[in-house]
N, C-alpha and C positions, 0 to 999 in steps of 0.2 A: 485368537478365532475370526480370521472377517467372513464375515455373511456379506454373499456374493448378491447381486441385482437380479429378480429373477420377470423383470419389465414393470413396467404398463402402454394405462392405452391412452393413445392423446387425448389432449383434449378436446372439451364435446364443444360441441359448435354455442355457441346462445344463443338460446330462442327469437325469437319474433313474433310479436306483432302482431295482428290484423292493422293493418290500417299503410303498413312500413312498406305496404309492394304500391299500395295505391297514391303516396308520396312521390313516387319518380318522375311521376309524369305530371307534377305539382312543381317538384323542384323545381325541372327541367325550365318551362312553365317562368321561375323564376329569371334566367338567364338574362342579361341583355340584348338585345335584336343587334348586330352590325348597324344596323339604321339609326344604333344610339340614342335613344328613348329614355331621357335620365329618369322618366315615373314609372316604370318599366314595371317597380311593382306595384301599382296601382292597377295598371289592367291584373291583379288576381283580381277571382273573383270568392268573397266570402267564402263558398265552400271547398277555395283551391288552399284560401287564406289557412285553415282548420283541418281538412287534410295533413297539409304542412307540418303545425305544430304540435297534432297530433304522432306525424314517423318524428319528429326529433323528440317524443320528452316519450316515443318508447325507442330508443336508442341508446340514451343515458336511462330509460329504467334495464337493458340488455345485458349493459356496459359498465350498469355497477351494478347487478346476476354474477354477471360472470366473473370477475371476478373476486366478490363473496363467495360464489357458491362451485367456481372450479378447482382449485387444489386437496379441499374432504374429502371429492368428486373420484377426482383423479382417484388420492389417495387413499379412497374403495375398492377402485373398479384393484390395483395392485396388490392390494393385501386380497383380491381372490386368482391372482393371479396372475398379472399383464395383459391380455386380452390386450387384444389393439392394436399391437404397437412394434416399435419393430428395433433390435436393436439394445428393448430396456429400455428407449429417449423415450425425452416428453418433448411432444412440440413445443415447448418453452425451452429444451434443450434440458432437460433435468433428465435424470436416470432412474428406475424405479430408484434406487438405494439413497439417491440425495430425498428423494417421497417420501419412504421410511424413516430418517433418521430427525425428519421433521417431529415423530408422534415418538419419539427417545429422546431427552434430554441429554446434553451436549454442555462441558463448562466452558466460558464464550470472554474474552475480555470485555471490559466494556467502561467506556472511554470515561473518565473523570465527573469533563462538562455535561454527560450524558444522569449525572445521578443526581435524583432528590437532594433538593437545597440544603434539606434534616440529614443527610448523613452526615452524620462524626466522621472524619480526618481517620481517623484513629479503623475505622469501618469501614474507611475505603482503599486503605491496601495492605485492609486483612484480605476482602472481596480479591483482590487486582492476585494478587501471594497465591490466593483458593483455583482463581478462572487460569495461570501460572504451572498449576502441581507446586508450584515452592513446598505451597502445606495440601497436599496429601493426604497422611494418612490421617485418619476418619474422624479420632481421638487430638492431632495436633490439631486442627481444624476444630472443634470442638476448644480448646481447651484458649488458643488465640480466640478465639469467638468472645468466649468467658472473658477473660482480657481487654476487649474490646467495650463491649458494653458497660465493663466501672467505667470506664473512663467514659463513655455518655453518659452514664449516674452521674460520676460527680461534676461537671458542665452543665449541667442541667438544674432550668432555674421553670423553678409553674408559676406557668400566667396568669398574674394579677385574674380575681373571677375562677380561680380553676382550683382546683385536688385535687396531690401528683397518682393519686390510686384511680382517680377519673381521664383522668388528658395526660399522660405515661403511655402510657402503650399505646395508642392510634392516634396518638400526635409523634411522637417521641419512635419507640421500642420499633412500632410495627414498620416502616419507612427502612432503617435499616435491614428486619430483614430481609424487605425482600430486594432492597439490593443485594444480600447475599449472595442467593435461592437463581437472583442473574446469572451471577461468577460465573457461581459452581449449583449444579442443585444439591441440598445439605441433610443430609450424613441422617440416618436413622439418632445416635446418641445430638446430634444440636436443636434437634424438634423436642427431643424427651427432652431435653434440656429449656431449651425455651418455655417450654409445654408448665416446666414451673414458677420457675424464673416469671411468666406470666399471674400460676396461683398465685405466691409468693406478692404480687402486686398488690392481685383483687384483694387480700387478708387484708390490707388496713384499713381503716377507718377514714372513711370522709376526711374525721374533723383531725388525720392523726401529724402533727410536723412534722413539714419536710424535713429540718435532718435529720428525726430521728426515723423515717420512713430508706434516706439516701442511704446510712448509714449503717440498716438492714437491709436493703440490700444489698451491700457492699460490703458484707457478711455472712454474709447466702451463699453471694458466687466465690465467695474465698471456704468455705466451710466445702463447696460440692467441688470448686477442683482440688480438692484433700484428700475427702474420702471414694469419687465416684474413681475417681483420675491416680493418681498420683498412689492412694495409698490403695488401690484395686489391683495398680497394676505390680503392685510388691505383694500381695497374697498370693492372684493368679500364678504366679512367677513360681513361688515358694512352692505354694500343690502343685504344677501341675512339676517341680520339678519332684518332687518325690514319685511321678511315676517313671520315670527311666531307671530302666534294670540295666542294673551291673553289669556289663562285656555284652552292650545292646546296641541293640540300632535302629537310632532314631528315625524315619525318615518325615520329612516336610515337604511343605509349594511354597518355591521365591522363599518373600523378604517380610516378617514379620516382625512388626514387633512386641511382640507377648509372649512368640513359642523366640525370641530369640534370646531375651532375659530369664529364658527359661530355662536353655539349654547349657544359657553362661553360668546360669545358681549351681544347678546342677551341676558342675565342672567345680568352681569352689567347697564344694559341699564334701569332694573330696571321689568321685563315680567319675569312673571308667568307661569310656563309650563314643561309637563313633552316629554318627552326622550323615545321612543316606538326602540329599540337594536335589531335587527335582523342578529346573529353575523356568519360570515362566518365559516365551525369547522371544518376547515383544519388551518387558517392562525387564528385567535380567536381573532383578533386585538380590536373585539367587548368589550371583559369581560374590559379591558385596558380598551377604553373610559368611558363606564359603573364604573367605580372605580373614574377616573377624574369628573363626569362629581357629579356622589356623596359628591362631597369633596366642593364642589362648592352651591352644597342644590339644585340640579336635582334636581328629582323626574322617578326612572330612570324604560320598564319591558325591560326587555333583557330574546331573547329566541336565545339557541347556535344554533340553528342552523334554517329555512328554514321552518322544520314544525311546529312552530310557528304568521306563518306570518298572514295567516287570518283572526284571530284572533284579532292579534296588528291591521293589516289594518282599522278592525271595529272600534274602537276609532281613528285614527291617522286624524289629519284634512290634515293638507300635507305630503310629504315625501321630505325626502334634496339626495344626492346622489354624490361624489365624483365619478369625471374621470380619463382617461391615456389619452382618447387624444378623441376631437370628429372629427368625419370626413365628405372631402366636401357635403355628403349625408345628412349629422345631424349624424350618427348612432352611437350614444356611442363606448367607447373602455373603459371596467369597470372591477377593482376586477369580478371574475367568481360567478356565483349569484345573479347579480348585473342584469340584463335583469330582471331573472325569480319576482325580489319586482318591478324591472321596468312595468312586462304584470297586474300583479294582482294590482298594486296600480290603472293602467286607467282603467282597469275591476270594477276597485269597488268602479270606478270615485274621486276615489283621488289626487289628487293636487301634480303630479311632477318636482319638478329642475331640474335640473341642476346646478353643481358650476362647472369652469374648467374658469382657468388662457387661455387667448389668446398662448401665447407662444404654445400651449398645440391643438395647433386648424391645423388640415390637410387641404389646401388651393388643391390641388389636386387628391391627393385618395379619394375612396370610400369605401364600407364595407358593405356586407347584409350577410354575412356568422361571422360564428367562431374559425376558421383558416388562415383567409388568411394573418392576421396577430392577429399572437398571442405566447406564450411562453408556453414550457411542465419545469413545476414545476420541478426543478432534486434532492427535496425532495418524490418527491411522482412519480421517475417514475423507474419501476419494466419492469419483464419481460413479465410479465398477465395484464400490463395495465399504463397508466400514465396522468396524470391531466393538465388541460391547467388551463392555471395561469389570463385569463377574458373568459369575451365572451364583443356580442354585441350584444345591443340592441339600435331596433328600432326605430327611431325620433318619429313616431308615434307615440306611450308610453312617449314620455320626453314631460311634459305642457310648458317647456321653460328651459333657459342656463342663467343664470349669470358669465359677465368677469367683470375683468375691465371700459371693455366701457361701463354700462350699468349704470344704478343714480338711486336711489329713492329708488322706489318695484316694476318699471319697468322690465318684464325680458323678450326675446327677443328668435326664434325660435334657430335656431344654424345656417343656413341657410344667413337670413337673420345678423348675426351677420358674418357670413364672407364676404360676398359683401361689409359687413361698413370697414373689411380687408382691402379688396383686392384697395378698396378708399385709402385707410392710405396708404398704401403699393406701391402705384400708382396711382399719383396723374392725373393721363393720362385719364385714366375711366373713364368712363362720370355714 
């Protein structure tokens, strides 16, 4: 869904300081006459020279201030409604859409030559894949990042006079993280995993041998990938498959890895049911999902956009949605359009269940809109409009969430799962 530019005011002229107007006569006198007096500079009085120097200094300050302050001022005015401009264009040629785009992050390709000299080649490759969306799913990005970090750890050697616990994070790990963040905004799963990895490094004593510490970190990453990604996916799809009714109709939006595995597992369990797919008209991942399900012998109803949502909901028995993240207030961050599906399903009294690994839970931050935490689609960002990649769904439209911590057909509100997570990570919590 593209957001059209509303326009923004023209940039305010740079302020002038006292003395700038007084300097003009002096500057004029500084020009040699046609008589060709080579010592024309010397004919200026001390007062004129002082005025000219003051004017030049004021001009430099005004120019620096204009460069530093003009973009925020223009952006602030744009947020107020774009008064004072015509056609949504800035004096510098930027539209209001481009001004807003500077405040919401967007993936971009970073030349490898511009990367920090300490960025590992494996991390450079992952960053390029993220920037071009060859790695798109948050969990796929997380796993690729952790595997690249393993190579960083394997090649690391602690400098003399340092210890791994003090040197590795600020001087080695942080440059890798900064580069990946420049290529594409970090996913919530990546942020959580990196926090756990840093915590693991900080547990090492200053006298811990390097080989022992590195081996421990490599083992930690392997266990993390196995438990929080591989096994989590298996458990979630198994539990969610129990929710699919015999001869029912499952409705989903776009294509999400967990939803796809859930549907295929339910089919392998011998259940007969149909699937309605409401596709994202931009991403069109639902087309690929429809082909996969048809090949598995599952009847599929397909709509290329949200226009067919109401009709499909009339025969749906439940809705399964994949998510990008879940916030501390229970709101979902998911592909743009998910909120529309959830709200329509809730209004039609159709059960809405979200599938999400706990590594995608944000335990601290909350979200009540779709602008606070989002990304701009780099493929659909122009001078006139841009598209946000995600939207936020309020928890009241979600019946429950299935994670790897749930069992059987049980599912719970996100807040209950967050409480469980806090207790598992901090046993001191009552």
